[in-house]
C-alpha positions in Angstrom: 98.6 65.8 146.2 102.4 66.7 146.9 104.3 65.9 144.0 107.8 64.2 143.9 110.9 64.9 141.2 111.2 61.2 139.4 114.7 60.2 137.7 114.3 59.2 133.6 114.4 55.2 135.2 111.1 55.9 137.5 109.2 57.3 134.7 110.1 54.6 132.1 109.0 51.9 135.2 105.9 54.1 135.8 105.2 54.1 132.0 105.5 50.2 131.6 103.9 49.6 134.6 100.7 51.7 133.5 99.9 52.6 137.5 101.8 55.9 138.1 98.1 57.9 137.8 99.6 61.3 138.7 99.8 62.2 135.1 96.6 63.5 134.6 97.0 67.2 136.7 95.5 69.7 135.6 96.8 71.8 132.0 96.9 75.0 134.2 99.8 73.8 136.2 102.3 73.6 133.1 103.8 76.8 131.2 104.8 76.2 127.7 108.4 75.9 128.4 108.0 73.5 131.3 108.2 70.9 128.3 109.2 67.7 130.9 105.9 67.8 132.8 103.7 68.8 129.6 105.2 65.7 128.5 103.6 63.4 131.2 100.5 65.3 130.7 99.7 65.7 127.5 99.6 62.3 126.2 97.8 60.3 123.2 94.7 58.9 124.3 93.2 55.8 122.3 89.9 56.8 122.9 90.6 59.9 120.2 89.0 59.2 117.0 91.6 60.0 114.1 88.6 59.5 111.9 86.4 62.6 112.9 86.4 65.8 110.6 87.3 68.0 113.7 89.7 67.2 116.1 89.5 67.5 120.0 92.2 67.7 121.9 91.0 64.7 124.6 90.3 65.9 128.4 91.6 62.8 130.4 95.0 61.1 129.5 96.7 58.4 131.0 99.9 56.5 129.7 99.3 52.6 128.6 101.8 49.9 127.6 102.2 49.7 123.8 102.1 45.7 123.9 104.2 45.2 121.1 101.4 46.8 118.1 102.6 49.4 115.9 101.0 52.7 115.3 99.4 53.9 112.5 101.2 55.6 110.0 99.5 57.5 107.0 100.9 56.9 103.5 102.8 60.0 101.8 100.4 61.2 99.6 102.2 64.1 98.4 103.7 64.9 95.0 107.6 66.4 95.9 110.3 67.9 93.6 110.2 70.5 91.0 106.9 72.4 90.2 108.1 74.9 87.1 110.3 73.6 84.4 114.0 73.5 85.3 116.0 72.1 82.2 118.7 73.4 80.6 118.9 76.2 83.3 121.9 78.7 84.4 123.0 79.4 88.0 121.4 83.0 87.0 118.4 81.7 86.4 117.9 79.3 89.4 118.6 82.3 91.9 116.2 84.4 89.9 113.5 82.1 91.1 113.6 83.6 94.1 115.1 87.0 93.6 113.7 87.7 90.2 113.3 91.0 88.6 110.3 92.0 90.2 112.4 91.7 93.4 115.4 94.0 91.9 112.6 96.5 90.6 111.3 96.9 93.9 115.0 97.5 95.2 115.6 100.3 92.8 111.7 102.0 93.4 112.8 102.0 97.3 116.3 103.1 96.9 115.4 105.8 94.2 112.3 107.3 96.5 115.2 107.0 99.7 116.9 109.0 97.8 114.8 111.7 96.8 113.1 111.9 100.3 116.7 112.8 101.8 117.3 115.3 99.2 114.4 116.7 100.3 114.7 116.8 103.7 118.1 117.9 103.4 118.4 121.3 100.9 121.4 122.8 103.0 124.0 120.0 102.6 127.8 121.0 102.0 128.7 121.8 98.4 131.6 118.6 98.8 128.6 116.0 100.0 128.5 113.1 97.6 124.8 113.2 97.5 124.9 116.2 94.6 126.0 114.2 92.6 123.7 111.6 93.0 121.9 109.9 89.9 119.2 107.3 89.9 120.0 103.8 89.8 118.6 101.4 87.8 118.2 97.4 87.5 121.7 96.6 85.9 123.6 98.9 88.7 121.3 97.0 91.2 122.0 93.7 90.2 125.9 94.9 90.3 125.1 96.1 94.1 123.9 92.3 94.8 126.4 90.7 92.8 129.2 92.6 95.2 127.1 91.8 98.3 127.5 88.5 97.5 131.4 88.6 96.4 132.0 89.7 99.8 131.7 86.4 101.0 134.2 85.1 99.0 136.9 88.1 98.9 137.9 89.4 102.1 139.0 92.9 102.7 139.8 95.1 105.8 137.7 98.1 105.0 134.2 97.8 103.7 134.5 100.8 102.0 137.6 99.0 99.6 134.7 96.9 98.2 133.5 99.9 96.1 136.9 101.4 95.8 138.1 102.7 91.9 141.8 102.2 93.1 143.3 99.3 91.0 145.3 98.4 93.4 143.2 97.5 95.4 112.5 106.3 106.0 111.2 105.3 103.0 107.5 104.3 104.7 105.6 106.6 106.9 104.3 103.6 109.0 105.0 103.7 112.5 107.9 101.7 113.1 106.8 100.5 116.6 103.5 98.7 114.9 105.7 96.3 112.5 109.2 95.7 113.6 110.0 94.3 110.1 108.1 97.3 108.3 111.3 97.6 106.1 111.8 94.2 105.4 108.2 92.9 104.6 108.6 93.2 100.8 111.7 91.2 100.8 110.5 88.7 103.7 107.3 88.4 101.7 108.6 87.7 98.4 110.9 85.0 99.4 108.9 83.4 101.7 106.5 82.6 98.5 109.2 81.9 96.3 110.9 79.4 98.2 107.3 77.2 98.0 106.9 77.7 94.3 109.4 75.8 92.4 109.9 73.1 94.7 107.9 70.4 97.1 109.7 69.2 99.8 110.4 65.0 100.2 108.9 63.0 103.2 110.7 64.7 105.8 111.2 67.8 106.8 112.6 69.2 110.2 111.1 72.3 111.9 114.6 74.2 113.8 115.8 77.7 114.7 118.8 79.2 112.7 120.4 82.3 114.5 122.1 85.5 112.8 124.5 87.2 114.8 123.8 90.5 116.2 125.4 91.7 119.5 124.0 95.3 119.3 120.7 96.7 120.9 117.6 95.4 119.7 114.4 94.4 121.5 113.9 91.2 120.0 117.5 90.0 120.5 117.6 86.3 121.5 120.1 84.4 123.3 120.3 80.6 122.2 123.4 79.0 124.1 123.9 76.0 121.7 124.1 77.9 118.6 127.5 78.9 117.3 126.4 82.9 117.6 124.7 82.5 120.8 123.0 86.0 120.4 121.2 87.1 117.6 118.3 87.2 115.0 116.5 84.3 115.6 114.5 82.8 112.1 112.3 79.6 112.8 112.6 77.5 109.5 110.9 74.3 107.8 113.7 72.7 106.3 113.8 69.1 103.7 116.7 67.2 104.9 118.7 68.4 101.4 119.0 71.7 103.6 116.5 73.5 101.3 114.5 76.2 103.3 110.9 75.9 102.2 109.1 78.2 105.0 110.5 80.6 107.6 109.6 83.0 109.9 111.8 85.9 111.4 110.9 85.9 115.3 110.2 89.4 116.8 109.0 88.9 120.0 105.6 87.8 122.0 104.6 90.7 122.4 104.5 92.1 118.8 101.1 92.7 117.5 102.1 92.6 113.9 103.7 89.3 114.0 100.7 87.4 115.2 100.3 84.2 113.3 97.3 82.9 114.9 94.8 84.6 112.2 96.0 81.9 109.7 96.0 79.1 111.9 93.4 76.3 112.0 90.5 77.4 114.6 91.5 74.0 117.1 94.8 75.6 117.3 94.0 79.0 118.8 94.9 77.6 122.5 98.1 76.4 121.5 101.6 77.5 123.2 104.0 79.3 121.1 106.1 76.6 119.9 103.5 74.4 119.3 101.7 77.4 116.6 105.0 77.8 115.1 105.4 74.1 114.2 101.6 74.3 112.7 102.3 77.5 110.9 105.2 76.5 109.3 103.8 73.2 108.3 100.4 74.2 106.8 101.0 73.5 103.2 102.4 70.1 104.1 99.3 68.8 106.2 97.1 66.1 105.0 99.7 64.4 102.7 101.8 61.9 105.2 104.9 63.6 106.0 107.0 63.4 108.7 108.1 66.2 110.6 111.2 66.5 112.9 111.5 68.5 115.9 113.5 69.5 119.3 112.2 69.4 122.6 111.4 73.2 122.5 108.2 72.3 119.8 107.6 69.0 121.3 104.3 68.0 123.0 101.5 65.7 122.8 98.9 68.3 122.1 100.8 68.7 119.1 102.0 65.4 118.2 97.9 64.3 118.5 97.1 67.1 116.4 99.4 66.4 113.8 98.4 62.8 114.0 95.1 64.3 113.4 96.1 65.9 110.5 97.9 62.5 108.5 101.3 64.1 109.8 103.5 61.8 111.7 105.8 63.6 114.3 109.1 62.9 116.3 111.0 64.7 118.6 113.1 65.0 122.1 111.3 64.7 125.0 111.0 63.4 128.7 109.9 59.9 127.8 112.5 58.0 125.8 115.9 58.2 126.8 119.3 57.4 124.9 122.8 58.6 124.9 124.3 60.8 122.5 126.5 63.5 123.6 124.3 64.2 126.5 121.4 62.3 127.7 118.3 62.9 124.9 114.9 62.1 125.6 112.3 61.4 122.7 108.6 61.8 122.1 107.6 60.1 119.1 104.6 58.9 117.0 106.3 56.1 115.4 108.9 53.4 116.4 112.7 53.3 115.3 112.7 56.6 116.1 116.6 57.7 117.1 118.8 56.9 114.4 116.1 58.7 112.0 116.1 61.7 114.3 119.9 62.0 114.2 120.0 61.7 110.0 116.9 64.1 109.6 117.1 66.6 112.5 120.1 68.7 111.4 118.3 70.1 108.2 118.1 73.6 109.2 121.9 73.3 110.7 123.4 72.2 107.3 122.3 75.6 105.7 124.0 77.2 108.2 127.0 75.2 108.0 127.1 75.7 104.2 126.6 79.5 104.5 129.1 80.3 107.4 132.5 80.1 105.5 130.9 82.5 102.8 129.1 84.6 104.7 128.7 88.0 103.5 127.2 90.0 106.6 129.4 92.4 107.8 129.3 94.6 111.1 126.8 97.4 110.6 124.6 99.5 112.8 121.6 98.6 111.3 120.1 95.3 111.9 117.4 95.2 109.2 120.7 95.7 106.6 122.4 92.4 107.8 119.3 90.5 108.0 118.5 91.2 104.5 121.9 90.5 103.0 121.3 87.0 104.7 118.3 86.5 103.5 119.6 87.0 99.8 122.1 84.6 100.9 119.3 82.0 102.0 117.9 82.3 98.4 121.3 81.7 96.9 121.9 78.2 98.9 118.3 77.3 97.7 118.9 78.1 94.4 122.1 76.0 94.6 120.4 73.2 95.9 117.4 72.9 93.1 120.6 73.1 90.6 122.0 70.3 92.4 118.7 68.1 92.4 118.5 69.3 88.7 121.9 67.7 88.0 124.5 70.3 88.6 127.7 69.2 89.9 129.3 72.7 90.4 130.0 73.3 94.0 128.4 76.3 96.1 131.3 78.2 95.7 131.6 77.9 92.3 127.6 78.5 91.3 127.8 81.8 93.8 130.7 82.5 91.7 129.0 82.0 88.3 125.7 83.7 89.6 128.3 87.0 91.1 129.4 87.3 87.5 126.1 87.0 85.6 125.0 90.0 88.1 128.3 92.3 88.3 128.8 91.9 84.5 125.2 92.0 83.6 124.7 92.9 79.6 128.8 92.6 79.6 131.6 89.9 78.9 132.6 88.5 81.9 136.1 87.3 82.9 137.4 89.5 80.2 138.4 93.2 79.7 135.5 94.9 78.4 137.6 96.5 75.2 139.3 93.4 74.1 135.7 91.7 74.4 134.4 94.1 71.8 137.7 93.6 69.9 137.4 89.6 69.5 133.7 89.2 68.7 133.9 92.2 66.1 136.9 92.8 64.1 138.3 90.1 61.8 141.3 88.0 63.0 143.8 85.7 61.5 146.1 83.0 63.3 149.9 84.0 64.0 152.5 81.7 64.8 155.2 82.9 67.9 158.4 83.5 66.5 161.4 82.3 68.4 164.0 85.0 69.9 167.3 84.8 71.1 166.2 84.4 74.6 163.1 82.4 73.8 164.3 79.7 71.6 160.8 77.7 71.9 158.4 80.0 72.0 154.9 78.7 73.6 152.1 79.8 75.4 148.9 78.5 77.2 145.6 78.4 75.3 143.3 80.7 76.6 140.1 78.6 76.2 141.8 75.6 77.2 142.6 77.0 80.3 139.6 78.4 81.2 138.2 75.0 80.9 140.6 73.8 83.3 143.3 72.3 81.2 146.9 73.0 80.4 147.6 73.0 76.6 150.8 74.9 75.4 150.3 76.3 71.7 152.3 78.1 69.0 149.6 80.2 67.7 147.8 83.3 69.1 146.1 86.2 67.8 148.0 89.0 67.4 145.0 91.7 66.6 143.4 91.0 70.4 145.1 93.4 72.9 146.2 90.3 75.2 147.6 88.6 72.4 146.1 85.6 73.9 147.9 81.9 72.8 145.3 79.9 71.1 144.5 76.4 69.5 144.4 76.6 65.9 141.1 74.6 66.2 138.5 74.7 67.4 139.6 77.1 70.4 140.5 80.2 68.1 137.1 79.9 66.6 135.2 79.7 69.9 137.1 83.1 71.1 136.4 85.3 68.7 132.6 84.0 68.3 131.2 83.4 71.3 130.3 85.4 74.2 131.1 83.0 77.0 133.8 80.8 75.3 134.4 78.5 77.9 131.2 77.0 77.5 
């Protein structure tokens, strides 16, 4: 039968009248990307049983009028929230839920291994080469390195070498890289993928969407997404809670990469799904059969996927060519629940929220190696996830303040923060007594800001100070003088 193009009003009328019978065309007529025609074809059949143990996709489907009845929604049965005790956790401890000491030790081992291999392969380096001064790194030094990487997102300098300046003014694996495009990053990706799921279970509503890390260089799996700010780059599929917490993610490396196949972990009934459908099922696997609601856009939506999710006690809502409303442009909806438009707008921005928060503090810099940029971005994703958990636990600091505290803990690991090391030793180990500021001919009413009060965001002028400390700080006689000389973090 010859096909003709329908406008939206004709489609809606056909659905309501239940008199358009060309919707039952064979499945082979549609490609994975032809979402509009697939929407008409892959329609839920009322004859399919949701109570059967095995899911079977109906072969003959037809649209029917809703007749005013409401679809059955499975109750939400998951226990969401924290799965670990985070009471009294510091910012550093929240971050170490993801970037754990084990991961730091892996970084240290791989860095030292790479250096040893490089030195062995290059025995005739020139005398002035910096390699001759190489000393194996350790965990504290690696934390400082990560701290400085994060600090790049806060403090901008014109040249990357300036971050490593001391001026006061200013292949480790023998695998075939063609067999797995992420082989250099798999330890980091696998670690964060697991750790993101351990301390927290998301709430009722989650969204599946893409995140794009800007990359304009040559890369086999570089993607073009015109609606994203970066447009060109490395694409990641993410499942996120409406708070912005990334629960599961996957770096896209192309359809032809045999090592990136996710089919091996999917249920057998999903083996014939298209890529977009498989991605949704893969990201949502731990959440199925618990009454969750998954939000997605038209690239993922299909009646076959929605039918399967409903069989797995999961509500789905996404854009498609069935229900039309006006946003900045025409948007079409396919949903297994009514009243979807307002809820779609409020829930679909979960992944974009993460990108919006990270953008002003992006640590990524231009580099010739794409995997370096991606690895730094993943570490910053962990930082934002840690901040979200910190706020859910009652924390009030902004992301910038939280980021600053973690960076300080990493850079000054085992040392005094925000103060000169010499003064830190002096003020905590020697004997001190308060002195009074004496007037001079030019300074008739001497006063100084209390160092402890200033650190706490309070301004207080005092006449007492400590003459034994190198910086001669102004201090309240009580309690700041005691705090300054007895506590490492005197501002807490």
